[in-house]
TORVEX-605655 format. One record per residue (C-alpha): residue number from 1; residue in three letters; y, x, z negated. Coordinates in pm, 1 decimal. Each point is the difference from the previous one (the first is absolute). Layout:
! TORVEX-605655
   num   residu          y          x          z
   NUM      ALA          Y          X          Z
...
! end
This chain:
! TORVEX-605655
   num   residu          y          x          z
     1      MET    -3800.8     3260.2      662.4
     2      THR      165.5     -288.9     -120.5
     3      THR      118.7      -18.7     -364.3
     4      LYS     -145.3     -271.2     -215.8
     5      ALA      307.1     -243.1     -108.5
     6      ASN       39.6       51.4     -367.4
     7      LYS      341.9     -135.5      -49.0
     8      LEU       48.8     -361.5       21.2
     9      VAL      340.2     -122.6       95.4
    10      ILE       77.7     -387.6      -20.9
    11      VAL      259.7     -203.9      165.0
    12      GLU       79.0     -343.5       60.3
    13      SER      -47.1      -43.0      367.1
    14      PRO     -273.4      119.3      272.7
    15      THR      276.2       80.9      240.8
    16      LYS      186.2      210.3     -258.2
    17      ALA     -342.3      179.3      -76.3
    18      GLN      -61.4       20.2      379.0
    19      THR      350.3      218.1       18.6
    20      ILE      -44.9      217.8     -312.2
    21      ARG     -347.9      101.2      122.5
    22      LYS      162.8      190.2      282.9
    23      PHE      177.2      221.8     -235.5
    24      LEU     -297.5       75.7     -232.8
    25      ASP     -292.2      226.6       31.1
    26      SER     -362.1     -116.1      -64.7
    27      SER      -10.0       50.4     -325.5
    28      PHE      199.1     -332.0      -53.1
    29      ALA     -119.5     -335.7       29.8
    30      VAL      269.2     -258.7       44.7
    31      GLU      -81.4     -368.8      -65.1
    32      ALA      202.6     -298.9      -28.0
    33      SER       27.2     -285.3     -287.8
    34      VAL      133.4     -215.1      251.2
    35      GLY      292.4     -120.8     -252.6
    36      HIS      -31.4     -125.1     -332.8
    37      ILE     -339.0      -18.3     -147.7
    38      ARG       69.3     -228.4     -294.7
    39      ASP      235.6     -243.0     -152.6
    40      LEU       44.0     -253.5     -275.7
    41      ALA     -282.0     -228.2      -56.5
    42      GLY       90.9     -358.9      157.4
    43      LYS     -229.8     -210.4     -218.0
    44      LYS     -240.1       58.2     -281.3
    45      SER     -322.2        5.7      197.1
    46      GLU      156.8      333.0      189.8
    47      LEU      -72.2      159.4     -352.6
    48      GLY     -358.4       16.1       35.5
    49      ALA     -246.1       58.8     -282.0
    50      MET      301.1       34.2     -244.8
    51      GLU      -58.2     -204.2     -322.1
    52      SER      135.1     -338.2      -31.0
    53      GLY      243.9      115.2     -274.2
    54      GLU      111.3      275.2      183.2
    55      LYS       79.8     -180.4      299.7
    56      ASN      246.5     -242.7     -199.0
    57      LYS      196.3      266.7      -96.2
    58      TYR      128.3       11.3      358.7
    59      SER      123.9     -357.3      -40.9
    60      ASP      298.7     -150.8     -196.6
    61      GLY       -7.7     -354.0      -95.3
    62      SER      189.1     -228.2      245.5
    63      LEU       72.5      277.0      219.0
    64      GLY     -369.6       14.5       75.8
    65      PHE     -184.9      281.1      144.2
    66      LEU      232.0      310.4       85.2
    67      GLY     -212.2      298.3       35.3
    68      VAL      176.6      152.9     -260.4
    69      ASP      -10.1       90.8     -381.2
    70      VAL      357.6     -108.5     -106.1
    71      ASN     -127.3       73.1     -363.5
    72      ASN      -94.4      377.6       56.2
    73      ASP      265.6      172.1      171.6
    74      PHE      -24.7     -264.1      315.8
    75      THR     -332.7      198.2       91.0
    76      PRO      -84.0     -104.6      358.6
    77      ALA     -331.0     -104.8       91.6
    78      LEU      -92.7      201.9      303.0
    79      VAL     -286.0      -93.4      231.9
    80      VAL     -118.1      152.6      314.0
    81      TYR       38.7     -198.6      323.4
    82      ASP     -353.9     -151.0      136.7
    83      ASN      101.0      160.6      317.7
    84      LYS       54.1      343.8     -147.2
    85      LYS     -346.2       35.9     -186.3
    86      ALA     -188.0      156.2      300.8
    87      THR      314.9      240.9       55.2
    88      LEU       -1.5       95.6     -365.6
    89      ARG     -388.6       58.1       27.5
    90      ASP       57.8      204.7      286.2
    91      LEU      291.5      234.7     -159.1
    92      LYS     -231.0       29.3     -316.9
    93      ARG     -277.4      114.4      214.2
    94      LYS      212.1      264.6      193.2
    95      LEU      170.6       99.3     -346.4
    96      ARG     -333.0      117.0     -153.3
    97      GLU       -0.4      262.9      285.9
    98      ALA      344.2      119.7      -60.2
    99      ASP      127.0      287.1     -228.1
   100      GLU      394.8     -111.8       13.3
   101      LEU      141.0     -347.5       34.0
   102      TYR      363.2      -47.0      189.5
   103      LEU      158.7     -346.2      -38.1
   104      ALA      238.9       -4.0      295.8
   105      THR      124.8     -337.9       -6.2
   106      ASP      365.2      -98.8       56.4
   107      GLU      272.5      148.3     -173.8
   108      ASP      161.8     -329.9     -187.2
   109      ARG     -119.6     -226.9     -255.2
   110      GLU     -263.8     -172.7      194.2
   111      GLY     -154.6      309.9      121.8
   112      GLU       29.7      174.3     -375.1
   113      ALA     -192.9     -336.3     -120.6
   114      ILE     -264.4       27.1      272.0
   115      ALA      -79.6      365.6      -93.9
   116      GLN      -28.0     -104.6     -351.2
   117      ASP     -234.2     -296.3       72.6
   118      LEU     -220.1      229.5      184.0
   119      LEU        9.7      263.2     -278.4
   120      ASP     -108.7     -272.2     -240.0
   121      GLU     -268.1     -162.2      218.4
   122      LEU     -131.6      346.0      164.4
   123      LYS      -45.2      146.1     -327.1
   124      PRO      -37.4      381.0      100.3
   125      LYS     -177.1      203.7     -208.0
   126      LYS      186.7      243.5     -209.3
   127      SER     -121.4      332.2      167.1
   128      VAL      206.3     -175.7      298.9
   129      PRO      375.8       71.8       37.5
   130      VAL      185.1     -278.7       95.2
   131      LYS      378.1       93.2      177.3
   132      ARG      259.4     -234.9      153.8
   133      LEU       91.8       66.7      319.7
   134      VAL      351.6     -142.7      125.9
   135      PHE      129.0       72.8      336.9
   136      HIS      325.0     -199.8      174.0
   137      GLU     -134.9       65.2      331.5
   138      ILE     -351.0       60.4      154.5
   139      THR       42.4      369.2      169.0
   140      GLU     -201.2      304.6      -39.0
   141      ASP      306.3      152.2     -194.6
   142      ALA       52.3     -289.7     -252.1
   143      ILE     -373.6      -12.0      -45.5
   144      ASN      -41.6      363.2      -83.0
   145      GLU      326.9      -18.2     -219.3
   146      ALA     -162.8     -289.8     -183.8
   147      LEU     -347.6      183.6      -56.1
   148      ALA      200.0      309.4     -129.2
   149      ASN      187.1     -220.0     -257.4
   150      PRO     -230.8     -289.4     -103.6
   151      ARG      109.9     -169.1     -320.5
   152      ASP     -136.3     -258.3     -245.3
   153      ILE       17.4     -369.0       65.3
   154      ASP      353.6     -147.4     -133.7
   155      THR      -87.8     -229.6     -285.1
   156      ASP      357.2     -133.4      -53.7
   157      LEU      -11.7     -117.4      390.6
   158      VAL     -382.3     -137.3     -108.7
   159      ALA      168.9     -188.5     -270.9
   160      ALA      274.1     -141.1      207.3
   161      GLN     -229.6     -150.2      273.9
   162      ARG     -234.7     -158.6     -273.2
   163      ALA      319.0     -147.6     -163.5
   164      ARG      120.9     -135.1      290.1
   165      ARG     -361.2     -132.2       92.9
   166      VAL       -6.0     -135.2     -343.5
   167      LEU      343.2     -185.4        3.4
   168      ASP      -64.4     -135.1      334.9
   169      ARG     -325.8     -166.7     -162.6
   170      ILE      129.2     -131.5     -340.2
   171      TYR      318.4     -167.4      172.1
   172      GLY     -147.6      -89.7      340.2
   173      TYR     -337.6     -111.1      -85.3
   174      PRO       75.4     -319.6     -214.6
   175      THR      337.3      -63.8      153.0
   176      SER     -172.1      -26.1      309.3
   177      LEU     -279.4     -230.8     -127.0
   178      LEU      253.1     -228.7     -175.1
   179      ALA      184.2       -3.2      367.1
   180      GLN     -311.8     -130.8      136.8
   181      ARG      -57.2     -248.0     -223.4
   182      ARG      359.0     -136.0       25.3
   183      ILE       62.4       56.7      388.7
   184      ARG     -321.7       66.1      182.7
   185      LEU     -295.4      267.0       -1.8
   186      GLY       73.3      349.5      166.3
   187      VAL      376.9       -3.3     -126.6
   188      SER       86.3      330.7     -129.0
   189      ALA      225.0      109.1     -254.9
   190      GLY       19.8      364.5      -37.2
   191      ARG      220.7      233.5     -205.6
   192      VAL      161.4      133.2      340.4
   193      GLN      -76.8     -266.7      196.7
   194      SER      211.6     -272.2     -178.2
   195      PRO      325.1      168.4       18.6
   196      THR      -51.1      107.4      368.3
   197      THR      -79.6     -398.7       67.0
   198      LYS      330.0     -100.4     -214.3
   199      ILE      186.2      237.2      224.1
   200      ILE      -92.5     -180.9      311.5
   201      VAL       28.3     -337.4     -145.5
   202      ASP      331.8       72.9     -120.9
   203      ARG      132.5       76.1      355.7
   204      GLU     -175.8     -303.9      131.2
   205      ILE      221.9     -202.5     -216.1
   206      GLU      308.9      174.9       94.3
   207      ARG      -80.4      -81.9      365.3
   208      MET     -106.0     -364.1     -119.5
   209      GLN      368.5      -41.6     -148.5
   210      PHE      176.6      158.7      262.5
   211      THR      265.2     -233.3      193.7
   212      SER       72.3      170.4      349.3
   213      ALA      337.3      -13.1      116.9
   214      GLU      118.4       17.8      400.3
   215      PHE      295.5      167.4       93.9
   216      TYR      127.7      140.4      350.1
   217      GLY      108.9      321.9       82.2
   218      ILE      160.5      133.3      307.5
   219      GLU     -155.9      340.6      198.4
   220      GLY       93.7      183.3      328.3
   221      ILE       53.0      245.2      227.0
   222      ALA      324.6      220.3       34.3
   223      GLU      125.0      241.8      260.4
   224      LYS      251.3      277.7      -68.7
   225      GLU      275.8      -18.7      258.5
   226      ASP      -35.1      219.5      262.7
   227      THR     -329.9       94.2      -44.1
   228      PRO     -355.1     -185.3       87.9
   229      GLN     -157.5       46.6     -325.6
   230      THR      -83.9     -315.6     -205.1
   231      PHE     -108.3       -8.3     -361.5
   232      LYS      -86.6     -306.6     -234.1
   233      ILE      259.9     -166.1     -288.9
   234      ARG       -9.0     -223.5     -204.4
   235      LEU      282.5     -257.2     -140.8
   236      THR       54.7       83.0     -377.8
   237      GLU      357.4     -192.0      -93.2
   238      VAL      147.5     -303.3      102.7
   239      MET      339.3      -95.9     -171.3
   240      ASP       25.4      269.7     -248.3
   241      ARG     -327.7      -77.6     -125.4
   242      PRO     -353.6      169.3       52.0
   243      VAL     -228.7     -182.5      195.4
   244      ALA     -292.0     -143.7     -212.3
   245      VAL     -335.9      171.6       17.1
   246      SER     -354.6      -43.6     -160.5
   247      LYS      119.2      202.2     -295.7
   248      ASP      275.8     -225.1      -95.6
   249      PHE     -251.7     -311.2      -53.9
   250      ASN     -227.6      -61.1     -339.8
   251      ALA     -322.5     -107.4      -18.6
   252      LYS      110.4     -385.9       26.0
   253      GLY      168.5       50.9      325.5
   254      GLU      340.9       -5.7     -126.1
   255      LEU      288.6      262.6       41.7
   256      GLU       61.9      189.4     -307.2
   257      ASP      362.8       23.5       79.2
   258      GLU      126.9     -271.6      239.0
   259      LEU      374.1      137.8      -39.6
   260      ARG      -92.8      329.8       93.8
   261      VAL     -198.5      -31.2      333.5
   262      THR       38.5     -222.4      300.3
   263      ARG     -338.0     -182.8       96.2
   264      ILE       18.9      -52.1      382.0
   265      ASP     -185.6     -330.8      111.8
   266      ARG     -110.2      -66.0      359.6
   267      GLN      333.5     -194.8       99.3
   268      THR      231.5      297.0     -132.2
   269      GLY     -233.3      214.1      157.9
   270      ILE       53.0     -134.7      327.9
   271      LEU      357.1       -5.1      -24.3
   272      LEU       11.0      354.2     -107.3
   273      LYS     -216.9      129.6      282.7
   274      GLU      187.9     -182.0      259.3
   275      ASP      373.4      115.6     -181.2
   276      LEU     -171.6      385.0       10.3
   277      ALA     -128.2       -7.9      355.8
   278      ALA      100.7      320.6      196.8
   279      SER      232.6       63.9     -286.3
   280      ARG      144.8      370.4      -48.2
   281      LEU      -64.4      172.1     -354.7
   282      GLU      161.5      277.5     -149.5
   283      VAL     -148.5      278.1     -177.9
   284      GLN      135.2      -21.8     -365.8
   285      ASP     -216.2      257.9     -183.1
   286      LYS     -266.8      245.5       83.3
   287      GLN     -232.4      116.2     -291.1
   288      GLU     -222.5      309.9       36.4
   289      LYS     -235.4      109.1     -260.2
   290      GLN     -258.4      258.3       49.0
   291      GLY     -302.5      -51.3     -213.5
   292      SER     -364.0      126.7      -38.8
   293      SER     -336.7     -134.5      -80.4
   294      ARG     -256.1      237.6     -183.1
   295      ALA     -393.0      -18.9       42.1
   296      ARG     -201.7     -180.4     -241.8
   297      PRO     -220.7      179.8     -201.6
   298      PRO     -394.9       35.5      100.1
   299      PHE     -208.0     -260.8      -66.5
   300      ILE     -133.9     -158.8     -327.3
   301      THR     -247.1     -254.9      -24.7
   302      SER      236.9     -295.6       -1.9
   303      THR      249.1      134.6      255.2
   304      LEU     -309.6       44.0      249.7
   305      GLN      -78.6     -349.4      -37.3
   306      GLN      362.4     -139.0       54.7
   307      GLU       55.9      232.0      298.0
   308      SER     -361.8      -88.9      160.7
   309      GLY       70.7     -349.8      -61.0
   310      ARG      348.8       -0.8      145.1
   311      LYS      -66.2      257.7      285.8
   312      LEU     -351.6      -70.2       91.7
   313      GLN      -29.7     -353.8     -113.0
   314      LEU     -306.1      105.2     -223.9
   315      SER     -136.2     -175.6     -311.7
   316      SER      -30.0      195.1     -334.3
   317      ARG     -347.2      -27.0       52.9
   318      ARG      -11.0      157.1      340.4
   319      THR      255.3      270.5      -65.3
   320      MET     -189.7      111.2     -320.0
   321      ASP     -331.7      -32.9      161.1
   322      ALA      149.0      225.0      273.8
   323      ALA      138.3      260.8     -234.6
   324      GLN     -332.9      -12.4     -177.7
   325      ARG     -220.7      116.7      324.3
   326      LEU      281.6      243.7       83.0
   327      PHE      -21.0      153.1     -355.3
   328      GLN     -377.7       -0.9        4.9
   329      ASN      -17.2      163.6      332.3
   330      GLY      245.8      258.6      -86.7
   331      TYR      284.2      -80.5      165.9
   332      ILE      254.9      -90.3     -242.8
   333      THR       61.1       65.7     -387.0
   334      TYR     -110.2     -231.1     -269.2
   335      MET      141.8     -339.6       87.7
   336      ARG       61.0     -146.9     -361.8
   337      THR      297.0      171.2     -135.3
   338      ASP      354.6      -47.8     -122.0
   339      SER      146.3      316.5       58.3
   340      PRO      185.4       95.5      302.3
   341      SER      -14.9      360.4      -28.2
   342      LEU     -137.4      244.7      216.6
   343      ALA     -221.0      321.5     -124.5
   344      GLY      143.7      332.6       93.8
   345      ASP     -240.1       73.1      271.1
   346      ALA       31.2     -324.1      148.3
   347      MET      398.1       25.9        9.6
   348      THR      -20.9      340.2      176.2
   349      ARG     -247.7     -175.6      268.4
   350      THR      216.5     -287.2       44.9
   351      ARG      308.6      202.7       51.2
   352      GLU     -211.1      219.2      227.2
   353      ILE      -87.4     -294.6      208.9
   354      VAL      352.2     -147.5       20.6
   355      GLU      153.2      323.3      112.3
   356      SER     -264.6       37.7      306.9
   357      ILE       68.1     -343.7      107.3
   358      TYR      339.5      -79.5      -79.9
   359      GLY      186.3      340.2      -39.0
   360      THR      160.5      186.5     -269.1
   361      ASP      307.7     -226.9       58.8
   362      GLN     -194.8     -311.1     -135.4
   363      LEU     -163.3      182.9     -277.5
   364      SER      191.3      -72.5     -352.8
   365      GLY      178.9      290.6     -119.9
   366      LYS     -226.8       49.1     -320.6
   367      PRO     -318.8     -185.4      -91.7
   368      GLN       45.4     -361.0      -95.4
   369      THR     -157.6     -124.7     -337.1
   370      TYR      -50.5     -332.0     -118.3
   371      GLY      -88.1      -99.0     -368.0
   372      ALA     -189.8     -291.1      -92.3
   373      LYS      137.1     -334.1     -126.1
   374      SER     -235.5      -89.2     -230.8
   375      THR     -145.4      197.3     -302.6
   376      SER     -341.5     -133.9       63.9
   377      ALA     -293.5      220.1      -71.7
   378      GLN     -254.4     -191.9      173.6
   379      GLU       26.9      136.4      330.2
   380      ALA      -33.1      313.1      202.0
   381      HIS      310.7      260.7       11.0
   382      GLU       83.4       31.4      345.8
   383      ALA      120.5     -209.3      299.6
   384      ILE     -242.1     -131.5      252.8
   385      ARG       40.6      236.5      279.2
   386      PRO     -222.8      141.5      287.7
   387      ALA     -301.7      236.8     -162.4
   388      GLY      -63.3      337.7      102.9
   389      ASN      174.7      113.8      301.8
   390      PHE      179.1     -302.0      121.6
   391      ILE     -189.0      -96.2      279.0
   392      PRO      226.5     -158.5      285.6
   393      PRO      -23.3     -368.5       27.1
   394      ALA      -63.4       32.5      380.4
   395      GLU     -313.6      214.3      -78.1
   396      LEU     -176.6     -295.4     -184.0
   397      ARG      110.1     -281.7      222.3
   398      SER     -354.2        2.4      138.5
   399      THR     -190.4       77.4     -313.3
   400      LEU      163.0     -274.6     -249.4
   401      SER      -11.9     -360.6        7.7
   402      ARG      316.4     -206.7      101.1
   403      ASP       98.6      -58.2     -341.4
   404      ASP      -95.8      336.7     -128.1
   405      PHE      175.6      179.3      257.1
   406      ALA      327.0     -226.2      -72.4
   407      VAL       27.5       72.8     -377.0
   408      TYR      -79.2      378.4       80.0
   409      GLU      288.2       20.3      261.8
   410      LEU      246.7     -205.6     -259.5
   411      ILE     -117.4      257.7     -293.8
   412      TRP       46.6      300.5      244.2
   413      ARG      329.3      -80.4      123.7
   414      ARG      134.8     -101.4     -347.9
   415      THR      -93.3      336.8     -152.2
   416      LEU      173.1      178.1      258.7
   417      ALA      285.7     -191.4       21.7
   418      SER       19.9       84.4     -385.3
   419      GLN      111.5      338.3       49.7
   420      MET      271.4      -56.7      305.2
   421      ASN      363.0      -30.1       18.5
   422      PRO      176.7     -332.8      -85.7
   423      GLN      108.1     -225.7      295.8
   424      ILE      364.3       24.6       69.4
   425      TYR      197.5     -285.2      127.2
   426      LEU      326.1     -117.0       92.2
   427      ASP       78.0     -374.7      -86.9
   428      THR      300.9     -152.5      159.7
   429      ARG      169.9     -334.0      -38.2
   430      LEU      269.1     -147.6      196.9
   431      LEU      223.5     -284.5     -126.4
   432      PHE      179.0     -186.3      270.2
   433      SER      278.1     -287.1       -0.1
   434      GLY      134.9     -255.6      234.8
   435      LEU      186.4     -301.8       30.9
   436      THR     -136.5     -359.3       53.7
   437      ASN      211.7     -313.8      106.5
   438      ASN     -172.2     -213.4     -264.0
   439      PHE     -133.1      221.5     -286.5
   440      GLY      276.7      241.7       -5.1
   441      LEU     -120.5      390.2      -59.3
   442      VAL     -358.4       77.6       10.2
   443      LYS     -215.4      319.8      -61.5
   444      PHE     -295.6      135.9      153.8
   445      ALA     -198.5      288.0      -95.8
   446      ALA     -255.9      235.1      167.4
   447      SER     -241.2      258.7     -147.9
   448      GLY     -196.8      286.5      110.7
   449      ARG     -203.4      308.0      -76.1
   450      VAL      -27.9      345.7      172.9
   451      VAL     -280.9      198.0     -130.6
   452      LEU      143.9      355.1       16.2
   453      ASP     -295.6      161.6     -117.6
   454      ALA     -354.8     -171.6       14.1
   455      GLY     -147.8      214.3     -295.2
   456      TYR     -314.9     -102.3     -156.0
   457      THR       -0.4     -326.7      203.1
   458      LEU     -144.1      229.8      283.3
   459      ALA     -320.6      -28.7     -183.9
   460      TYR        7.8     -299.1     -207.6
   461      GLN      202.0     -319.9       60.8
   462      GLU      180.4     -200.3     -301.3
   463      THR      280.3     -169.7      182.6
   464      SER       99.6     -326.5     -136.2
   465      ALA       50.6     -335.6      186.2
   466      GLU      395.2       62.8      -54.9
   467      ALA        3.6      361.1      103.5
   468      ALA     -191.8     -105.8      309.1
   469      ASP      230.3     -259.9      108.4
   470      GLN      281.4      231.5      -55.9
   471      SER     -137.8      271.1      223.8
   472      GLU      -60.2     -249.4      277.2
   473      ASN      369.0      -94.8       -1.0
   474      GLN      165.5      322.3      171.7
   475      LEU      398.3      -24.0      -59.5
   476      PRO      209.6      164.5      255.5
   477      GLN      269.1      257.1     -111.0
   478      MET      308.9     -216.1     -134.1
   479      SER      312.7       41.4     -207.5
   480      VAL      218.3     -232.3     -192.8
   481      GLY      214.8     -166.2      218.2
   482      ASP     -266.3       -5.7      325.1
   483      PHE      -57.1     -336.2      133.5
   484      VAL     -341.4     -177.8      110.3
   485      THR      -80.8     -329.7      166.5
   486      ILE     -275.1     -238.1      -99.2
   487      ARG     -221.8      -53.4      285.9
   488      GLU     -249.3     -230.1     -194.8
   489      LEU       -3.6     -218.8     -273.0
   490      SER     -310.9     -205.6     -158.3
   491      LEU        3.2     -245.5     -268.6
   492      ASP     -296.0       33.3     -213.2
   493      LEU     -143.4     -218.7     -283.0
   494      HIS     -108.2      186.9     -301.8
   495      SER     -181.6     -120.2     -312.3
   496      THR     -100.4      171.9     -325.0
   497      ASN     -323.0       69.9      -84.5
   498      PRO     -220.2      -15.3     -332.0
   499      PRO     -109.5      328.5     -156.2
   500      ARG     -307.0      139.1      211.3
   501      ARG     -358.5      -38.2     -140.7
   502      TRP     -116.6      293.7     -123.6
   503      THR     -237.5      193.6      236.8
   504      GLU     -254.6      241.2     -138.1
   505      ALA      229.4      291.4       30.9
   506      SER      294.8     -141.8     -152.0
   507      ILE     -205.7     -123.8     -289.2
   508      ILE     -131.9      351.1      -63.2
   509      GLU      342.7      120.1       12.7
   510      LYS       91.6     -257.8     -288.3
   511      LEU     -297.0       79.2     -190.1
   512      GLU       57.2      362.1      -21.4
   513      LYS      389.0      -74.9      -60.8
   514      GLU     -114.9     -222.2     -309.7
   515      GLY     -281.4      227.2     -100.0
   516      ILE     -264.8     -228.3       47.2
   517      GLY     -337.3      151.8       77.4
   518      ARG      -29.3      337.1      144.7
   519      PRO      -68.2      151.0      318.2
   520      SER     -385.5      -18.8        2.7
   521      THR       30.5     -378.7      -87.9
   522      TYR      239.0     -160.0      242.6
   523      THR     -255.3      -58.0      273.1
   524      SER     -275.7     -160.9     -243.6
   525      ILE      297.1     -186.9     -156.5
   526      LEU      116.9     -188.0      335.9
   527      GLU     -381.1      -66.8       79.3
   528      ALA      -88.2     -136.8     -290.4
   529      ILE      306.6     -274.6        5.0
   530      GLN     -109.3      -83.8      328.3
   531      ARG     -362.9      -10.5      -46.2
   532      ARG       37.6     -232.2     -324.7
   533      GLY      218.7     -229.1      203.8
   534      ASN      337.0       63.4     -164.8
   535      CYS      164.3       74.2      313.3
   536      ILE      -80.2       33.9      387.8
   537      ARG      115.9      263.3      254.4
   538      ARG      155.5     -142.2      335.7
   539      ASN      221.5      177.2      234.7
   540      ASN      -26.3      303.6     -241.8
   541      THR      162.1     -201.2     -262.2
   542      LEU     -141.2      -90.1     -348.9
   543      ILE       63.9     -411.3      -64.2
   544      PRO     -135.0     -152.0     -320.9
   545      THR     -244.8     -269.4       -7.6
   546      PHE        3.7     -308.6     -240.0
   547      THR     -269.5      186.3     -213.8
   548      GLY      260.3      303.5      -18.9
   549      PHE      268.8     -255.7     -111.0
   550      ALA     -253.0     -161.1     -272.9
   551      VAL     -111.1      327.3     -128.8
   552      VAL      362.8      167.6      -64.3
   553      LYS       89.6     -351.8     -117.1
   554      MET     -288.8        7.8     -277.5
   555      LEU       86.4      365.7      -69.7
   556      GLU      375.6      -57.1      -56.4
   557      LYS      -77.6     -282.8     -243.6
   558      HIS     -280.1      141.3     -205.4
   559      PHE      -21.2      390.8       55.5
   560      PRO      357.4       98.2      108.6
   561      GLN      -40.2      367.4      -68.2
   562      LEU     -266.7       26.7      271.3
   563      VAL      256.3     -115.8      264.5
   564      ASP      276.7      239.6     -164.2
   565      LEU       60.2      272.8      217.6
   566      THR      179.6      230.7     -296.0
   567      PHE     -338.0      -74.6     -187.4
   568      SER     -198.4      112.7      277.0
   569      ALA      173.8      313.9       81.5
   570      ASN       -8.0       85.5     -359.2
   571      MET     -367.4      -24.9       -2.3
   572      GLU       -6.2      214.2      292.1
   573      LYS      209.3      255.0     -198.1
   574      SER     -232.5      -10.3     -290.1
   575      LEU     -302.6       88.5      221.0
   576      ASP      203.0      288.7      108.9
   577      SER       25.8      137.1     -356.3
   578      ILE     -374.7       -9.0      -82.3
   579      ALA      -84.8      157.9      322.7
   580      THR      242.2      282.0     -103.9
   581      GLY     -153.3       -5.6     -364.1
   582      THR      326.4     -113.9     -154.2
   583      SER     -136.2     -337.5      -98.5
   584      SER     -315.1     -146.6     -108.5
   585      ALA     -179.4     -266.0      177.0
   586      SER     -201.6     -182.9     -272.5
   587      ASP      351.5      -27.3     -188.4
   588      TRP      176.2     -130.7      275.0
   589      LEU     -287.0     -232.5       94.4
   590      SER       -0.4     -123.4     -366.9
   591      GLN      381.7      -82.5       -7.8
   592      LEU      -51.8     -178.2      334.7
   593      TYR     -266.1     -175.0     -101.8
   594      PHE       14.4      -83.7     -368.2
   595      GLY      369.6       26.6      -41.6
   596      GLN      237.2      132.6     -255.7
   597      ASN      141.7     -281.4     -176.2
   598      GLU      117.4     -364.5       48.3
   599      GLN      268.4      122.3      242.3
   600      ASN     -214.5      199.5      215.2
   601      MET     -334.3     -202.1       29.5
   602      GLY     -278.8      135.1      160.4
   603      PHE     -160.0     -122.0      318.9
   604      ARG     -302.1     -147.1     -201.5
   605      SER      234.4     -238.8     -196.8
   606      VAL      226.8      -67.8      306.4
   607      TYR     -325.9     -114.5      181.7
   608      GLU     -157.1     -195.2     -309.4
   609      SER      334.1     -193.7      -12.7
   610      ALA       35.1      -67.4      391.3
   611      VAL     -379.9     -132.5       -1.1
   612      GLU      104.6     -229.6     -289.3
   613      LYS      304.2     -132.9      197.0
   614      ILE     -171.7      -19.0      316.9
   615      GLU     -316.9     -154.2     -132.3
   616      GLY      168.6     -245.4     -243.7
   617      ARG     -199.8      147.3     -302.1
! end
C-alpha cells in the first residue's frame, strides 16, 4: 500500500527535485519553485490594487519609482512574478494536503531569501511545522543528515540579500535612467557593473596609450663538445652590458635606463651573428636549484570559473551552468562557495582514491587543509568537490554532456591533487662566455628543468609557460670550464606588447582580489555588462564599447563613488556584516542614501546635484 505524501519539500529546480525524490520515501512530495518567485516591483502598476497613496511611498522625488519605501526602514515592495503565479497556486494546493513543510532551497543568501519568500507567500497554517533543510551535496546521506538536523530560516542571511537587492535598486535604477537620457536607451549603470566596466575601460586606455618598442635578440643551438646533444642558448650580454629585453622598456617605448643595457638593432645583430658563427663558448657558471610546487586548493566558485576559462575555454556562464547541472544531479557539491576546505569524510575518501590510483608514495604525509581567504558568510562552507563516492570521470563520459563532463573531470582531478605530494624539480642555469672579433666578450645563457618527482601533476597539470619551456630544453651534464660550440644562430625581431585585455577568467580573479561582488554574482555581472552594451566578448577577451567609455566618463564626473573600487568593496563587507547579524540593514542603507553630514553626502543628494548639472537646472 502506497503511503500518502504528507510532507512537502520545496526546492528551486525540477532537476534537483527529481534527484532528491530518489532518496525519500512516498511520504514526501518534492516540488520546485523554479527559482525566485518574487522580486522588487519595477513600476507602480505592478503594485496592483494598492491605494494610490500607498503606491507613492515607493517613489522618491526626482529619483522616481524605486520599489522601496526609503522612509520606512527601506521596506521593499515585493511582488510575485506573473509567470510564477500558477506555480505558487500549485504549491499552495499541495501544501493544503501536507502536515509538514520543508524548505530545501540552496544554502546561500539567494536560497535563504527564496525560502523566506515561499514562506511569506504560501502562508502555511500554524499547525503545519516549517523546517529549513540545507545540504551541500545531493546524496542519500546528506539528505538524511539534513532531515535529522533541520533549522529555522536564517533571517540575517535574508536581510543581507534584501539589502543587496534594495541597494542595487536605489543606486542602479535612477543612475541607469539618467545614463539612458544622456547616452542611449538600454544603458545600465549598476552598482557592481559600473566598477567592472571601469576596470575594462581603464585597461583599454592603457593599451591605447601604449607605444610599442622593437628590438632584436639572438638565440641559437649549441652542442657540447664530444657529445651529440644540442640545447637552446640565448645571448644575454654584450660589451659588459645586459642585452635589452621587454621588461627594460616603459609604456612609451623608451628604455628605462639606456646606460645600463645594450639595445640590439638589426645591423648590430647581423654583425654579431656573423662574428659568433661556429664560435666556442666556455661554461663560466652553473647554478642548480631544487624547487617544489604545491597543489592548489580544491575549487571555490571563482577559481573554478577561472580555470575552466583557461583550460576548457568555457565562459563563466557555461561553467556555472554545467556546475549547476552537476550539483542538481548529485555529482558534485554546491557550486557557490568561497571555502576551499574539505569535510572530514570527503578528505578521507579523497586520500583513499589517491592511494588506490597513484600509490602511497604520492599521497601527502598528512591531510592537507586549506583556509578560506574571504571572511564572507555568504556562501557554503566546503569546497566544490565530487559528491558521494567520487565517481571516476571515465564512468560518466557517456552519461554527461561535453561541458558537464569536462567540468566534472576538472573538479575531480583538482580535488585529488589537493591531497598529493608537491612536484619536485631541479632548475639548472648555465652561463657561457666567448670572445668575438668586433664586440669583445659576449655571454649566453641556457636554462632547463628536470622533474624529479611529478607529485600532484600526475592528477592535475598546472605547468606555467616558463616552466614548460624550461622542461623542453634538456641540458647535458656540464661543469665550469667545459666548452660548447654554436651550431645555429637566429636574429629575431621582438616588440613590447601592451597590457593584455581582460578575459572573463582574469577579470573574475581581479574582482575577487578587489573584493567586488561575490562568487554567486560574477557570472551575472559579466553577462549584464555585455547585454547592456558596455563591452563585447571577442576571442575570449572583453573589449569596451563606446557606450562603456561614455558610461564610465559620466560616472567618474558625477558619481565617482560608483566606480571607486574601494567603495564597492566596502559595500560588500557591509553586506557580509549584515549576513552575520553584526550590522543593521536599515541603518546602513539610511547612511548610504540620506548621508550623515555635508562631508558624507548620501546618494540622494549626489543624484539630485548631478541632475541639476547635467540638465542645466
